[in-house]
C-alpha positions as CSV (number, residue, x, y, z in Angstrom):
1,X,-125.2,101.8,58.2
2,X,-127.3,102.2,61.4
3,X,-127.5,98.5,62.4
4,X,-124.5,96.1,62.7
5,X,-125.1,93.2,60.4
6,X,-123.6,90.1,58.8
7,X,-124.2,88.8,55.3
8,X,-124.2,85.4,53.6
9,X,-123.2,86.0,50.0
10,X,-124.3,83.7,47.1
11,X,-122.0,83.1,44.2
12,X,-122.4,85.3,41.2
13,X,-122.7,89.1,40.8
14,X,-126.5,89.4,41.5
15,X,-129.0,90.8,41.9
16,X,-129.8,88.0,44.4
17,X,-132.9,86.8,46.0
18,X,-132.5,88.1,49.6
19,X,-133.8,87.3,53.0
20,X,-133.9,90.0,55.7
21,X,-133.1,87.5,58.6
22,X,-134.0,88.7,62.1
23,X,-132.6,86.9,65.2
24,X,-134.3,86.3,68.5
25,X,-133.8,87.8,72.0
26,X,-130.3,87.3,73.4
27,X,-128.7,86.4,70.0
28,X,-126.7,88.6,67.6
29,X,-126.0,89.2,64.0
30,X,-124.2,85.9,63.6
31,X,-127.0,83.7,65.0
32,X,-128.9,82.8,61.8
33,X,-126.1,83.4,59.3
34,X,-125.4,79.7,59.2
35,X,-128.7,79.0,57.5
36,X,-127.4,80.6,54.3
37,X,-126.0,77.5,52.6
38,X,-128.9,75.3,53.6
39,X,-131.8,77.5,52.3
40,X,-132.4,76.7,48.6
41,X,-128.8,75.5,48.2
42,X,-127.4,78.9,49.0
43,X,-129.3,80.8,46.4
44,X,-130.4,83.6,48.8
45,X,-128.4,86.4,50.1
46,X,-129.0,86.6,53.9
47,X,-128.8,90.0,55.5
48,X,-128.7,89.5,59.3
49,X,-129.0,92.8,61.3
50,X,-128.4,92.9,65.0
51,X,-131.0,94.1,67.4
52,X,-130.3,97.6,68.9
53,X,-130.8,96.7,72.6
54,X,-128.1,95.0,74.6
55,X,-129.7,92.4,76.9
56,X,-128.2,90.2,79.6
57,X,-128.3,86.4,78.9
58,X,-126.3,85.1,81.9
59,X,-123.7,86.1,84.4
60,X,-121.5,88.6,82.7
61,X,-122.9,87.7,79.2
62,X,-124.9,89.9,76.9
63,X,-126.8,89.4,73.7
64,X,-129.1,91.7,71.7
65,X,-132.8,92.2,71.4
66,X,-135.4,94.1,69.4
67,X,-137.5,95.1,72.4
68,X,-137.4,94.5,76.2
69,X,-138.9,91.5,77.8
70,X,-142.4,92.2,79.2
71,X,-141.8,90.1,82.4
72,X,-145.5,89.1,82.4
73,X,-146.8,92.5,81.6
74,X,-148.1,93.9,78.3
75,X,-145.6,93.9,75.4
76,X,-143.6,97.1,74.9
77,X,-145.3,98.2,71.7
78,X,-143.4,101.5,71.6
79,X,-140.0,99.7,71.5
80,X,-141.3,97.3,68.8
81,X,-142.3,100.2,66.7
82,X,-139.0,102.0,67.3
83,X,-137.1,98.9,66.1
84,X,-139.5,98.6,63.1
85,X,-138.5,102.1,62.0
86,X,-134.8,101.3,62.4
87,X,-135.3,98.2,60.3
88,X,-137.2,100.1,57.6
89,X,-134.3,102.6,57.3
90,X,-131.8,99.8,57.4
91,X,-133.6,98.0,54.6
92,X,-133.6,101.2,52.5
93,X,-129.9,101.4,52.9
94,X,-129.4,97.8,52.0
95,X,-131.3,98.1,48.8
96,X,-129.0,100.9,47.8
97,X,-125.8,99.2,48.8
98,X,-126.2,95.5,47.9
99,X,-127.3,93.8,44.6
100,X,-130.7,92.7,45.9
101,X,-133.5,91.5,43.6
102,X,-136.3,93.7,45.0
103,X,-138.9,91.3,43.6
104,X,-137.5,88.4,45.6
105,X,-137.1,90.0,49.0
106,X,-138.2,87.9,52.1
107,X,-138.8,88.9,55.7
108,X,-137.8,86.1,58.0
109,X,-137.7,86.2,61.8
110,X,-137.1,83.8,64.7
111,X,-138.8,84.5,68.1
112,X,-138.5,88.2,68.8
113,X,-137.3,88.6,65.2
114,X,-140.6,87.0,64.1
115,X,-142.5,89.8,65.8
116,X,-140.4,92.3,63.9
117,X,-140.9,90.4,60.6
118,X,-144.7,90.7,61.2
119,X,-144.4,94.4,61.9
120,X,-142.5,95.0,58.7
121,X,-144.2,92.8,56.2
122,X,-147.8,93.3,57.3
123,X,-147.5,97.1,57.0
124,X,-145.4,97.0,53.7
125,X,-146.5,93.8,52.0
126,X,-145.9,95.2,48.6
127,X,-142.2,95.3,49.5
128,X,-141.8,91.6,50.2
129,X,-142.3,88.5,48.1
130,X,-142.9,86.4,51.2
131,X,-142.7,86.3,55.0
132,X,-141.5,83.4,57.2
133,X,-142.0,83.5,61.0
134,X,-140.4,80.8,63.1
135,X,-141.2,80.1,66.8
136,X,-142.9,83.5,67.3
137,X,-146.2,85.2,67.9
138,X,-148.2,88.2,66.7
139,X,-149.2,90.4,69.6
140,X,-152.8,91.7,69.5
141,X,-151.6,95.1,70.9
142,X,-149.2,95.4,68.0
143,X,-151.8,94.6,65.3
144,X,-153.9,97.5,66.6
145,X,-151.0,99.9,66.1
146,X,-150.2,98.8,62.5
147,X,-151.8,100.1,59.4
148,X,-152.7,96.8,57.7
149,X,-154.4,97.0,54.3
150,X,-155.8,94.6,51.7
151,X,-152.4,94.2,50.1
152,X,-151.6,91.5,52.8
153,X,-154.0,89.3,50.8
154,X,-151.0,88.8,48.4
155,X,-148.3,88.2,50.9
156,X,-147.4,84.4,51.1
157,X,-146.6,83.6,54.7
158,X,-145.1,80.5,56.4
159,X,-145.5,80.1,60.1
160,X,-143.5,77.3,61.9
161,X,-143.7,76.4,65.6
162,X,-142.7,73.7,67.9
163,X,-145.4,71.9,69.9
164,X,-142.9,71.5,72.8
165,X,-141.9,75.2,72.8
166,X,-141.5,76.3,76.4
167,X,-140.4,79.9,75.5
168,X,-143.4,80.9,73.3
169,X,-146.1,78.3,73.9
170,X,-147.7,76.8,70.8
171,X,-151.1,78.2,71.8
172,X,-149.8,81.7,71.2
173,X,-148.7,80.7,67.7
174,X,-152.1,79.2,67.0
175,X,-153.8,82.4,68.2
176,X,-151.5,84.4,65.9
177,X,-152.4,82.1,63.0
178,X,-156.1,82.8,63.5
179,X,-155.4,86.6,63.6
180,X,-153.5,86.3,60.3
181,X,-156.4,84.4,58.8
182,X,-158.8,87.1,59.9
183,X,-156.6,89.6,58.1
184,X,-156.8,87.5,54.9
185,X,-153.1,86.6,54.8
186,X,-152.4,83.6,52.5
187,X,-150.9,81.2,55.1
188,X,-149.1,77.9,55.5
189,X,-148.9,76.8,59.1
190,X,-146.7,73.9,60.3
191,X,-146.2,72.5,63.8
192,X,-143.3,70.2,64.7
193,X,-142.4,68.0,67.6
194,X,-139.6,70.3,68.8
195,X,-138.9,73.1,71.2
196,X,-137.9,76.7,70.7
197,X,-135.6,76.0,67.8
198,X,-135.0,75.3,64.1
199,X,-134.5,71.6,63.3
200,X,-133.3,69.9,60.1
201,X,-136.9,69.0,59.3
202,X,-138.3,72.5,59.8
203,X,-135.4,74.0,57.9
204,X,-135.9,71.6,55.0
205,X,-139.6,72.5,54.7
206,X,-138.7,76.2,55.0
207,X,-136.2,75.8,52.1
208,X,-138.7,73.9,50.0
209,X,-141.4,76.6,50.6
210,X,-139.1,79.4,49.7
211,X,-138.0,77.6,46.5
212,X,-141.6,77.2,45.4
213,X,-142.9,80.6,46.6
214,X,-140.1,82.9,45.8
215,X,-137.5,81.3,43.5
216,X,-139.8,79.5,41.1
217,X,-142.7,81.9,41.3
218,X,-140.4,84.8,40.5
219,X,-139.1,83.2,37.4
């Protein structure tokens, strides 16, 4: 398969509810894997692909990213769209290879991974039962390059952000939420007294939301 990835495997033979789980800049395919047992008591398969771009995270240390940092300039939309295409192809391969319940497929992303989750789910909402975006933002420049139709009106979406986030300021999340509302996306927005992170409280609410929105709603 094109992208290196890790998997959290629920018990049983499947098909399983599945979360395409997209890490942030500087992390890797193992970064969010540990969420598996804590989301809906381990009912979801987590598929965690690794970003295609190697990026420095400190002296002699490297992680991975979905697109380069903008360093104060405009976001690299071409790189975002390139990673979006890789993820679409990767997801096609996963659906053939793993026992995934296609009616209970979720796009979830943290930070840069949230931008990628937006790009995937807003352009192919019929493919996903829900979208969850954590500590991220939706670039205006990206929205203008995506073909977003009325099908997003049926895409349940959860956005979580920390009011103390110093990496992606909460104002950017609030702007993104307004953009989503303008698009008619059915939205739940939650802010927490936290930084650029996932806390036990935000994880608990994410789990409860997925239980109601995907597990119970799908029967």
